[in-house]
N, CA, C and O atoms as a GROMACS GRO file, in nm:
protein
  536
    1MET      N    1  -5.366   7.620   8.972
    1MET     CA    2  -5.351   7.479   9.003
    1MET      C    3  -5.495   7.437   8.904
    1MET      O    4  -5.497   7.341   8.827
    2ARG      N    5  -5.618   7.538   8.929
    2ARG     CA    6  -5.748   7.495   8.867
    2ARG      C    7  -5.722   7.445   8.711
    2ARG      O    8  -5.786   7.354   8.660
    3GLN      N    9  -5.595   7.535   8.630
    3GLN     CA   10  -5.559   7.538   8.480
    3GLN      C   11  -5.528   7.392   8.444
    3GLN      O   12  -5.565   7.322   8.349
    4PHE      N   13  -5.433   7.363   8.570
    4PHE     CA   14  -5.370   7.208   8.593
    4PHE      C   15  -5.502   7.113   8.580
    4PHE      O   16  -5.504   7.032   8.488
    5LYS      N   17  -5.618   7.121   8.673
    5LYS     CA   18  -5.720   6.998   8.681
    5LYS      C   19  -5.789   7.023   8.594
    5LYS      O   20  -5.855   6.924   8.562
    6LEU      N   21  -5.814   7.137   8.516
    6LEU     CA   22  -5.890   7.109   8.414
    6LEU      C   23  -5.849   7.079   8.302
    6LEU      O   24  -5.933   7.022   8.233
    7TRP      N   25  -5.727   7.101   8.244
    7TRP     CA   26  -5.631   7.078   8.138
    7TRP      C   27  -5.546   6.930   8.142
    7TRP      O   28  -5.524   6.859   8.044
    8GLY      N   29  -5.504   6.905   8.288
    8GLY     CA   30  -5.453   6.799   8.272
    8GLY      C   31  -5.488   6.656   8.219
    8GLY      O   32  -5.407   6.604   8.142
    9PRO      N   33  -5.605   6.587   8.252
    9PRO     CA   34  -5.634   6.474   8.175
    9PRO      C   35  -5.685   6.535   8.037
    9PRO      O   36  -5.593   6.485   7.972
   10VAL      N   37  -5.748   6.593   7.954
   10VAL     CA   38  -5.743   6.713   7.834
   10VAL      C   39  -5.577   6.647   7.771
   10VAL      O   40  -5.563   6.598   7.658
   11VAL      N   41  -5.493   6.657   7.848
   11VAL     CA   42  -5.348   6.651   7.795
   11VAL      C   43  -5.310   6.491   7.759
   11VAL      O   44  -5.266   6.437   7.658
   12VAL      N   45  -5.350   6.440   7.897
   12VAL     CA   46  -5.307   6.247   7.940
   12VAL      C   47  -5.434   6.183   7.837
   12VAL      O   48  -5.420   6.068   7.796
   13TRP      N   49  -5.522   6.240   7.810
   13TRP     CA   50  -5.610   6.152   7.714
   13TRP      C   51  -5.582   6.185   7.587
   13TRP      O   52  -5.616   6.098   7.506
   14ALA      N   53  -5.520   6.304   7.532
   14ALA     CA   54  -5.501   6.343   7.402
   14ALA      C   55  -5.342   6.261   7.374
   14ALA      O   56  -5.304   6.228   7.262
   15ALA      N   57  -5.269   6.240   7.488
   15ALA     CA   58  -5.150   6.161   7.444
   15ALA      C   59  -5.180   6.010   7.481
   15ALA      O   60  -5.082   5.937   7.460
   16LEU      N   61  -5.264   5.960   7.519
   16LEU     CA   62  -5.332   5.821   7.501
   16LEU      C   63  -5.337   5.804   7.382
   16LEU      O   64  -5.269   5.721   7.322
   17ILE      N   65  -5.434   5.895   7.320
   17ILE     CA   66  -5.502   5.878   7.194
   17ILE      C   67  -5.363   5.876   7.120
   17ILE      O   68  -5.352   5.787   7.035
   18PHE      N   69  -5.274   5.946   7.136
   18PHE     CA   70  -5.139   5.958   6.999
   18PHE      C   71  -5.071   5.837   7.038
   18PHE      O   72  -5.017   5.774   6.947
   19ALA      N   73  -5.062   5.790   7.158
   19ALA     CA   74  -4.987   5.717   7.215
   19ALA      C   75  -5.044   5.553   7.096
   19ALA      O   76  -4.958   5.499   7.026
   20VAL      N   77  -5.197   5.498   7.096
   20VAL     CA   78  -5.247   5.452   7.022
   20VAL      C   79  -5.213   5.460   6.872
   20VAL      O   80  -5.176   5.358   6.815
   21SER      N   81  -5.221   5.540   6.827
   21SER     CA   82  -5.210   5.586   6.649
   21SER      C   83  -5.071   5.597   6.659
   21SER      O   84  -5.037   5.696   6.593
   22SER      N   85  -4.938   5.521   6.730
   22SER     CA   86  -4.847   5.519   6.698
   22SER      C   87  -4.838   5.388   6.651
   22SER      O   88  -4.769   5.365   6.551
   23VAL      N   89  -4.909   5.281   6.718
   23VAL     CA   90  -4.924   5.145   6.711
   23VAL      C   91  -4.945   5.096   6.541
   23VAL      O   92  -5.048   5.101   6.474
   24PRO      N   93  -4.812   5.049   6.501
   24PRO     CA   94  -4.811   4.978   6.362
   24PRO      C   95  -4.975   4.916   6.280
   24PRO      O   96  -5.014   4.940   6.165
   25SER      N   97  -5.015   4.867   6.345
   25SER     CA   98  -5.142   4.786   6.337
   25SER      C   99  -5.222   4.765   6.461
   25SER      O  100  -5.174   4.745   6.572
   26LEU      N  101  -5.365   4.773   6.428
   26LEU     CA  102  -5.439   4.734   6.554
   26LEU      C  103  -5.538   4.630   6.536
   26LEU      O  104  -5.619   4.589   6.618
   27SER      N  105  -5.520   4.594   6.418
   27SER     CA  106  -5.569   4.442   6.390
   27SER      C  107  -5.622   4.329   6.422
   27SER      O  108  -5.570   4.227   6.376
   28SER      N  109  -5.718   4.322   6.492
   28SER     CA  110  -5.715   4.173   6.556
   28SER      C  111  -5.760   4.058   6.528
   28SER      O  112  -5.779   3.965   6.607
   29GLY      N  113  -5.790   4.061   6.345
   29GLY     CA  114  -5.766   3.974   6.316
   29GLY      C  115  -5.925   3.925   6.293
   29GLY      O  116  -5.934   3.823   6.224
   30LEU      N  117  -6.013   3.964   6.324
   30LEU     CA  118  -6.192   3.940   6.330
   30LEU      C  119  -6.258   3.972   6.200
   30LEU      O  120  -6.378   3.950   6.187
   31GLY      N  121  -6.185   4.022   6.098
   31GLY     CA  122  -6.274   4.058   5.967
   31GLY      C  123  -6.340   4.176   5.980
   31GLY      O  124  -6.280   4.284   5.973
   32THR      N  125  -6.487   4.164   6.003
   32THR     CA  126  -6.565   4.282   5.986
   32THR      C  127  -6.566   4.293   6.117
   32THR      O  128  -6.469   4.367   6.128
   33TRP      N  129  -6.602   4.275   6.223
   33TRP     CA  130  -6.585   4.283   6.351
   33TRP      C  131  -6.445   4.408   6.368
   33TRP      O  132  -6.459   4.526   6.399
   34ASP      N  133  -6.347   4.355   6.344
   34ASP     CA  134  -6.234   4.417   6.370
   34ASP      C  135  -6.252   4.582   6.307
   34ASP      O  136  -6.184   4.660   6.374
   35GLU      N  137  -6.329   4.648   6.194
   35GLU     CA  138  -6.335   4.712   6.143
   35GLU      C  139  -6.431   4.830   6.270
   35GLU      O  140  -6.407   4.935   6.329
   36VAL      N  141  -6.563   4.714   6.259
   36VAL     CA  142  -6.700   4.781   6.328
   36VAL      C  143  -6.614   4.835   6.514
   36VAL      O  144  -6.634   4.944   6.567
   37LEU      N  145  -6.524   4.724   6.575
   37LEU     CA  146  -6.452   4.776   6.674
   37LEU      C  147  -6.350   4.881   6.674
   37LEU      O  148  -6.324   4.951   6.771
   38ARG      N  149  -6.286   4.889   6.547
   38ARG     CA  150  -6.184   5.034   6.539
   38ARG      C  151  -6.270   5.137   6.495
   38ARG      O  152  -6.226   5.251   6.484
   39LYS      N  153  -6.373   5.114   6.473
   39LYS     CA  154  -6.446   5.259   6.450
   39LYS      C  155  -6.543   5.307   6.567
   39LYS      O  156  -6.593   5.419   6.581
   40GLY      N  157  -6.554   5.223   6.627
   40GLY     CA  158  -6.649   5.169   6.793
   40GLY      C  159  -6.541   5.261   6.900
   40GLY      O  160  -6.576   5.340   6.988
   41ALA      N  161  -6.389   5.218   6.857
   41ALA     CA  162  -6.306   5.312   6.964
   41ALA      C  163  -6.285   5.444   6.924
   41ALA      O  164  -6.248   5.531   7.003
   42HIS      N  165  -6.308   5.468   6.788
   42HIS     CA  166  -6.253   5.600   6.724
   42HIS      C  167  -6.353   5.689   6.794
   42HIS      O  168  -6.322   5.785   6.863
   43VAL      N  169  -6.522   5.635   6.762
   43VAL     CA  170  -6.615   5.741   6.878
   43VAL      C  171  -6.618   5.738   7.046
   43VAL      O  172  -6.646   5.831   7.122
   44THR      N  173  -6.593   5.652   7.068
   44THR     CA  174  -6.563   5.621   7.222
   44THR      C  175  -6.472   5.717   7.270
   44THR      O  176  -6.512   5.813   7.336
   45GLU      N  177  -6.336   5.700   7.239
   45GLU     CA  178  -6.203   5.794   7.256
   45GLU      C  179  -6.208   5.934   7.201
   45GLU      O  180  -6.136   6.017   7.256
   46TYR      N  181  -6.285   5.972   7.096
   46TYR     CA  182  -6.346   6.118   7.112
   46TYR      C  183  -6.394   6.158   7.172
   46TYR      O  184  -6.368   6.269   7.217
   47ALA      N  185  -6.550   6.048   7.228
   47ALA     CA  186  -6.621   6.134   7.285
   47ALA      C  187  -6.593   6.146   7.439
   47ALA      O  188  -6.676   6.197   7.515
   48ILE      N  189  -6.488   6.103   7.477
   48ILE     CA  190  -6.419   6.097   7.618
   48ILE      C  191  -6.299   6.236   7.562
   48ILE      O  192  -6.279   6.316   7.654
   49LEU      N  193  -6.268   6.249   7.508
   49LEU     CA  194  -6.173   6.402   7.438
   49LEU      C  195  -6.297   6.524   7.442
   49LEU      O  196  -6.275   6.639   7.481
   50GLY      N  197  -6.434   6.472   7.392
   50GLY     CA  198  -6.517   6.595   7.352
   50GLY      C  199  -6.540   6.643   7.510
   50GLY      O  200  -6.493   6.750   7.549
   51ALA      N  201  -6.611   6.560   7.590
   51ALA     CA  202  -6.642   6.564   7.782
   51ALA      C  203  -6.501   6.650   7.817
   51ALA      O  204  -6.506   6.773   7.815
   52LEU      N  205  -6.400   6.594   7.844
   52LEU     CA  206  -6.291   6.667   7.878
   52LEU      C  207  -6.256   6.788   7.830
   52LEU      O  208  -6.190   6.848   7.914
   53LEU      N  209  -6.273   6.850   7.731
   53LEU     CA  210  -6.288   6.950   7.631
   53LEU      C  211  -6.367   7.051   7.652
   53LEU      O  212  -6.338   7.171   7.647
   54LEU      N  213  -6.481   6.996   7.676
   54LEU     CA  214  -6.626   7.112   7.740
   54LEU      C  215  -6.600   7.154   7.879
   54LEU      O  216  -6.613   7.271   7.914
   55ARG      N  217  -6.554   7.037   7.980
   55ARG     CA  218  -6.545   7.080   8.094
   55ARG      C  219  -6.405   7.141   8.106
   55ARG      O  220  -6.385   7.190   8.217
   56ALA      N  221  -6.320   7.149   8.032
   56ALA     CA  222  -6.202   7.226   8.072
   56ALA      C  223  -6.243   7.407   8.007
   56ALA      O  224  -6.212   7.511   8.065
   57LEU      N  225  -6.316   7.396   7.879
   57LEU     CA  226  -6.348   7.501   7.829
   57LEU      C  227  -6.468   7.552   7.837
   57LEU      O  228  -6.490   7.668   7.802
   58SER      N  229  -6.548   7.481   7.879
   58SER     CA  230  -6.719   7.523   7.908
   58SER      C  231  -6.808   7.606   7.796
   58SER      O  232  -6.894   7.693   7.804
   59ARG      N  233  -6.756   7.546   7.707
   59ARG     CA  234  -6.826   7.610   7.579
   59ARG      C  235  -6.830   7.538   7.500
   59ARG      O  236  -6.722   7.484   7.483
   60GLN      N  237  -6.929   7.496   7.418
   60GLN     CA  238  -6.919   7.396   7.340
   60GLN      C  239  -6.926   7.386   7.195
   60GLN      O  240  -6.969   7.282   7.144
   61LEU      N  241  -6.888   7.486   7.122
   61LEU     CA  242  -6.813   7.462   6.998
   61LEU      C  243  -6.688   7.517   6.982
   61LEU      O  244  -6.643   7.481   6.874
   62PRO      N  245  -6.573   7.625   7.077
   62PRO     CA  246  -6.458   7.558   7.141
   62PRO      C  247  -6.418   7.439   7.104
   62PRO      O  248  -6.326   7.410   7.028
   63ALA      N  249  -6.491   7.371   7.162
   63ALA     CA  250  -6.483   7.224   7.229
   63ALA      C  251  -6.459   7.126   7.132
   63ALA      O  252  -6.376   7.036   7.119
   64LEU      N  253  -6.583   7.182   7.048
   64LEU     CA  254  -6.588   7.051   6.901
   64LEU      C  255  -6.473   7.114   6.803
   64LEU      O  256  -6.381   7.042   6.763
   65LEU      N  257  -6.481   7.222   6.775
   65LEU     CA  258  -6.345   7.281   6.692
   65LEU      C  259  -6.222   7.250   6.709
   65LEU      O  260  -6.159   7.224   6.606
   66ILE      N  261  -6.139   7.243   6.861
   66ILE     CA  262  -6.040   7.181   6.890
   66ILE      C  263  -6.020   7.010   6.836
   66ILE      O  264  -5.940   6.947   6.767
   67GLY      N  265  -6.156   6.978   6.920
   67GLY     CA  266  -6.174   6.829   6.894
   67GLY      C  267  -6.129   6.732   6.769
   67GLY      O  268  -6.055   6.634   6.762
   68ILE      N  269  -6.217   6.814   6.659
   68ILE     CA  270  -6.227   6.819   6.512
   68ILE      C  271  -6.061   6.882   6.453
   68ILE      O  272  -6.008   6.844   6.348
   69ALA      N  273  -6.014   6.961   6.528
   69ALA     CA  274  -5.846   7.003   6.509
   69ALA      C  275  -5.766   6.898   6.550
   69ALA      O  276  -5.669   6.871   6.481
   70TYR      N  277  -5.790   6.826   6.660
   70TYR     CA  278  -5.691   6.778   6.668
   70TYR      C  279  -5.700   6.591   6.650
   70TYR      O  280  -5.608   6.518   6.686
   71ALA      N  281  -5.841   6.538   6.584
   71ALA     CA  282  -5.866   6.453   6.471
   71ALA      C  283  -5.774   6.484   6.366
   71ALA      O  284  -5.703   6.406   6.304
   72GLY      N  285  -5.785   6.620   6.353
   72GLY     CA  286  -5.710   6.613   6.175
   72GLY      C  287  -5.568   6.567   6.205
   72GLY      O  288  -5.514   6.486   6.131
   73THR      N  289  -5.507   6.615   6.308
   73THR     CA  290  -5.309   6.601   6.375
   73THR      C  291  -5.335   6.481   6.376
   73THR      O  292  -5.270   6.422   6.289
   74ASP      N  293  -5.414   6.400   6.447
   74ASP     CA  294  -5.431   6.243   6.509
   74ASP      C  295  -5.401   6.182   6.381
   74ASP      O  296  -5.293   6.122   6.378
   75GLU      N  297  -5.478   6.182   6.262
   75GLU     CA  298  -5.431   6.130   6.083
   75GLU      C  299  -5.339   6.148   6.044
   75GLU      O  300  -5.278   6.068   5.974
   76LEU      N  301  -5.299   6.260   6.077
   76LEU     CA  302  -5.186   6.365   5.997
   76LEU      C  303  -5.036   6.250   6.066
   76LEU      O  304  -4.938   6.202   6.008
   77HIS      N  305  -5.075   6.246   6.181
   77HIS     CA  306  -4.954   6.159   6.246
   77HIS      C  307  -4.941   6.052   6.215
   77HIS      O  308  -4.830   5.999   6.215
   78GLN      N  309  -5.098   5.960   6.164
   78GLN     CA  310  -5.055   5.811   6.154
   78GLN      C  311  -4.998   5.790   5.972
   78GLN      O  312  -4.951   5.685   5.927
   79HIS      N  313  -5.020   5.939   5.882
   79HIS     CA  314  -4.960   5.891   5.768
   79HIS      C  315  -4.802   5.855   5.834
   79HIS      O  316  -4.757   5.740   5.827
   80PHE      N  317  -4.756   5.922   5.871
   80PHE     CA  318  -4.602   5.866   5.951
   80PHE      C  319  -4.574   5.747   6.003
   80PHE      O  320  -4.459   5.731   6.045
   81VAL      N  321  -4.673   5.631   6.013
   81VAL     CA  322  -4.681   5.524   6.125
   81VAL      C  323  -4.650   5.428   6.020
   81VAL      O  324  -4.729   5.424   5.926
   82ARG      N  325  -4.544   5.346   6.020
   82ARG     CA  326  -4.587   5.230   5.952
   82ARG      C  327  -4.643   5.113   5.941
   82ARG      O  328  -4.601   5.013   6.001
   83GLY      N  329  -4.776   5.114   5.838
   83GLY     CA  330  -4.874   5.011   5.829
   83GLY      C  331  -4.996   5.115   5.888
   83GLY      O  332  -5.107   5.062   5.897
   84ARG      N  333  -4.990   5.219   5.917
   84ARG     CA  334  -5.141   5.333   5.910
   84ARG      C  335  -5.114   5.398   5.826
   84ARG      O  336  -5.001   5.434   5.794
   85HIS      N  337  -5.246   5.430   5.760
   85HIS     CA  338  -5.300   5.524   5.681
   85HIS      C  339  -5.355   5.586   5.672
   85HIS      O  340  -5.458   5.527   5.638
   86PRO      N  341  -5.398   5.790   5.680
   86PRO     CA  342  -5.456   5.883   5.736
   86PRO      C  343  -5.623   5.808   5.654
   86PRO      O  344  -5.639   5.743   5.551
   87SER      N  345  -5.708   5.852   5.747
   87SER     CA  346  -5.852   5.845   5.652
   87SER      C  347  -5.946   5.999   5.676
   87SER      O  348  -5.954   6.056   5.785
   88PRO      N  349  -6.008   6.043   5.560
   88PRO     CA  350  -6.109   6.163   5.623
   88PRO      C  351  -6.192   6.090   5.712
   88PRO      O  352  -6.216   6.140   5.822
   89PHE      N  353  -6.249   5.953   5.674
   89PHE     CA  354  -6.347   5.894   5.731
   89PHE      C  355  -6.392   5.883   5.866
   89PHE      O  356  -6.505   5.895   5.914
   90ASP      N  357  -6.238   5.846   5.940
   90ASP     CA  358  -6.161   5.851   6.038
   90ASP      C  359  -6.199   5.959   6.116
   90ASP      O  360  -6.228   5.936   6.233
   91VAL      N  361  -6.206   6.089   6.067
   91VAL     CA  362  -6.209   6.213   6.100
   91VAL      C  363  -6.349   6.254   6.176
   91VAL      O  364  -6.380   6.302   6.284
   92ALA      N  365  -6.416   6.207   6.058
   92ALA     CA  366  -6.576   6.218   6.033
   92ALA      C  367  -6.629   6.123   6.183
   92ALA      O  368  -6.722   6.156   6.257
   93PHE      N  369  -6.552   6.017   6.196
   93PHE     CA  370  -6.598   5.950   6.297
   93PHE      C  371  -6.589   6.011   6.425
   93PHE      O  372  -6.685   6.035   6.498
   94ASP      N  373  -6.463   6.037   6.450
   94ASP     CA  374  -6.363   6.128   6.541
   94ASP      C  375  -6.452   6.218   6.589
   94ASP      O  376  -6.479   6.225   6.709
   95ALA      N  377  -6.514   6.312   6.479
   95ALA     CA  378  -6.627   6.474   6.467
   95ALA      C  379  -6.746   6.373   6.542
   95ALA      O  380  -6.763   6.402   6.660
   96CYS      N  381  -6.807   6.290   6.504
   96CYS     CA  382  -6.926   6.194   6.521
   96CYS      C  383  -6.911   6.152   6.757
   96CYS      O  384  -6.994   6.155   6.848
   97GLY      N  385  -6.784   6.127   6.752
   97GLY     CA  386  -6.754   6.091   6.847
   97GLY      C  387  -6.748   6.202   6.948
   97GLY      O  388  -6.781   6.181   7.065
   98LEU      N  389  -6.713   6.304   6.913
   98LEU     CA  390  -6.671   6.449   6.972
   98LEU      C  391  -6.822   6.515   7.041
   98LEU      O  392  -6.863   6.567   7.145
   99ALA      N  393  -6.872   6.470   6.903
   99ALA     CA  394  -7.057   6.564   6.947
   99ALA      C  395  -7.125   6.449   7.038
   99ALA      O  396  -7.206   6.509   7.107
  100LEU      N  397  -7.128   6.336   7.063
  100LEU     CA  398  -7.167   6.250   7.140
  100LEU      C  399  -7.149   6.298   7.249
  100LEU      O  400  -7.242   6.360   7.301
  101GLY      N  401  -6.992   6.283   7.331
  101GLY     CA  402  -6.934   6.310   7.419
  101GLY      C  403  -6.960   6.474   7.469
  101GLY      O  404  -6.916   6.497   7.581
  102LEU      N  405  -7.021   6.581   7.404
  102LEU     CA  406  -7.051   6.733   7.438
  102LEU      C  407  -7.173   6.644   7.498
  102LEU      O  408  -7.178   6.586   7.607
  103LEU      N  409  -7.256   6.651   7.407
  103LEU     CA  410  -7.435   6.586   7.415
  103LEU      C  411  -7.438   6.520   7.541
  103LEU      O  412  -7.531   6.562   7.611
  104VAL      N  413  -7.326   6.373   7.629
  104VAL     CA  414  -7.315   6.283   7.725
  104VAL      C  415  -7.300   6.466   7.815
  104VAL      O  416  -7.397   6.538   7.842
  105ALA      N  417  -7.170   6.495   7.839
  105ALA     CA  418  -7.159   6.592   7.895
  105ALA      C  419  -7.283   6.711   7.962
  105ALA      O  420  -7.299   6.767   8.071
  106LEU      N  421  -7.343   6.712   7.851
  106LEU     CA  422  -7.429   6.870   7.866
  106LEU      C  423  -7.552   6.801   7.965
  106LEU      O  424  -7.603   6.844   8.068
  107SER      N  425  -7.577   6.670   7.884
  107SER     CA  426  -7.717   6.622   7.986
  107SER      C  427  -7.664   6.564   8.161
  107SER      O  428  -7.746   6.557   8.252
  108VAL      N  429  -7.523   6.532   8.177
  108VAL     CA  430  -7.546   6.515   8.304
  108VAL      C  431  -7.510   6.690   8.312
  108VAL      O  432  -7.623   6.740   8.304
  109GLN      N  433  -7.445   6.764   8.319
  109GLN     CA  434  -7.451   6.873   8.367
  109GLN      C  435  -7.587   6.973   8.382
  109GLN      O  436  -7.587   7.067   8.461
  110SER      N  437  -7.686   6.944   8.307
  110SER     CA  438  -7.845   6.947   8.329
  110SER      C  439  -7.867   6.935   8.446
  110SER      O  440  -7.898   7.005   8.543
  111GLN      N  441  -7.840   6.801   8.415
  111GLN     CA  442  -7.932   6.744   8.551
  111GLN      C  443  -7.831   6.735   8.661
  111GLN      O  444  -7.853   6.675   8.767
  112ARG      N  445  -7.757   6.775   8.642
  112ARG     CA  446  -7.675   6.795   8.798
  112ARG      C  447  -7.735   6.941   8.847
  112ARG      O  448  -7.756   6.942   8.969
  113ALA      N  449  -7.747   6.988   8.822
  113ALA     CA  450  -7.849   7.156   8.765
  113ALA      C  451  -7.932   7.084   8.828
  113ALA      O  452  -7.948   7.056   8.946
  114ARG      N  453  -7.968   7.066   8.761
  114ARG     CA  454  -8.152   6.998   8.765
  114ARG      C  455  -8.141   6.980   8.986
  114ARG      O  456  -8.169   7.074   9.061
  115ALA      N  457  -8.114   6.892   9.015
  115ALA     CA  458  -8.103   6.812   9.081
  115ALA      C  459  -8.070   6.907   9.236
  115ALA      O  460  -8.123   6.912   9.347
  116GLU      N  461  -7.967   6.967   9.177
  116GLU     CA  462  -7.902   7.114   9.253
  116GLU      C  463  -8.038   7.194   9.319
  116GLU      O  464  -8.063   7.207   9.439
  117LYS      N  465  -8.093   7.228   9.236
  117LYS     CA  466  -8.208   7.364   9.222
  117LYS      C  467  -8.291   7.264   9.269
  117LYS      O  468  -8.389   7.336   9.253
  118LEU      N  469  -8.349   7.140   9.323
  118LEU     CA  470  -8.435   7.056   9.401
  118LEU      C  471  -8.404   7.049   9.528
  118LEU      O  472  -8.486   7.035   9.619
  119ARG      N  473  -8.270   7.057   9.543
  119ARG     CA  474  -8.213   7.029   9.696
  119ARG      C  475  -8.209   7.189   9.793
  119ARG      O  476  -8.190   7.209   9.913
  120ARG      N  477  -8.239   7.290   9.667
  120ARG     CA  478  -8.195   7.417   9.728
  120ARG      C  479  -8.364   7.464   9.744
  120ARG      O  480  -8.450   7.478   9.657
  121PRO      N  481  -8.368   7.483   9.932
  121PRO     CA  482  -8.476   7.544   9.957
  121PRO      C  483  -8.506   7.678   9.858
  121PRO      O  484  -8.410   7.738   9.811
  122SER      N  485  -8.691   7.736   9.815
  122SER     CA  486  -8.692   7.828   9.752
  122SER      C  487  -8.669   7.942   9.817
  122SER      O  488  -8.653   7.917   9.937
  123ALA      N  489  -8.659   8.085   9.789
  123ALA     CA  490  -8.658   8.218   9.804
  123ALA      C  491  -8.732   8.280   9.844
  123ALA      O  492  -8.711   8.384   9.906
  124ARG      N  493  -8.852   8.223   9.815
  124ARG     CA  494  -9.002   8.230   9.826
  124ARG      C  495  -9.052   8.151   9.948
  124ARG      O  496  -9.153   8.191  10.006
  125ARG      N  497  -8.987   8.043   9.989
  125ARG     CA  498  -9.081   7.956  10.092
  125ARG      C  499  -8.940   7.971  10.204
  125ARG      O  500  -8.820   7.974  10.178
  126ASP      N  501  -9.017   7.978  10.342
  126ASP     CA  502  -8.978   7.946  10.472
  126ASP      C  503  -9.007   7.790  10.445
  126ASP      O  504  -9.110   7.728  10.420
  127PRO      N  505  -8.796   7.732  10.469
  127PRO     CA  506  -8.743   7.641  10.483
  127PRO      C  507  -8.822   7.589  10.623
  127PRO      O  508  -8.875   7.479  10.608
  128ARG      N  509  -8.831   7.624  10.700
  128ARG     CA  510  -8.890   7.586  10.803
  128ARG      C  511  -9.037   7.539  10.811
  128ARG      O  512  -9.064   7.454  10.895
  129THR      N  513  -9.143   7.592  10.725
  129THR     CA  514  -9.243   7.498  10.682
  129THR      C  515  -9.271   7.407  10.587
  129THR      O  516  -9.386   7.368  10.567
  130ALA      N  517  -9.140   7.353  10.503
  130ALA     CA  518  -9.154   7.238  10.436
  130ALA      C  519  -9.191   7.142  10.464
  130ALA      O  520  -9.143   7.086  10.563
  131GLY      N  521  -9.317   7.068  10.372
  131GLY     CA  522  -9.364   6.956  10.372
  131GLY      C  523  -9.546   7.012  10.435
  131GLY      O  524  -9.646   6.967  10.379
  132ARG      N  525  -9.552   7.082  10.518
  132ARG     CA  526  -9.672   7.160  10.516
  132ARG      C  527  -9.766   7.158  10.441
  132ARG      O  528  -9.743   7.189  10.324
  133ALA      N  529  -9.893   7.125  10.478
  133ALA     CA  530  -9.955   7.196  10.373
  133ALA      C  531  -9.990   7.391  10.354
  133ALA      O  532  -9.988   7.476  10.444
  134PRO      N  533 -10.017   7.408  10.222
  134PRO     CA  534 -10.048   7.586  10.239
  134PRO      C  535 -10.183   7.603  10.294
  134PRO      O  536 -10.227   7.716  10.314
   0.00000   0.00000   0.00000
């Protein structure tokens, strides 16, 4: 059950990325903004994937490498979708998103650990004397 809780969100998110990649044209007709929005979507969707992979694997490098491999297969998939084409630049944007997601997830983990450490009484200090002057 624990494996499902860890990997279920990764699989669902990867399936969502696959589904969006199956759409023949994602053009919004906004010209330059269309390009900016699509690249921003690449970074965002892969940042989320990176955070989910880190949660499932608990290790940064494997999470990054698996995410980049998935980005490559996503671009390969787009080669077979009418109206889409693979781009190594998209893989680079995806890798940036993965790195961003890992950094944010690591920052959140660090803040949680720091907050938890502050909540626990020190082993050397008697919790009954907390708040009193030494």
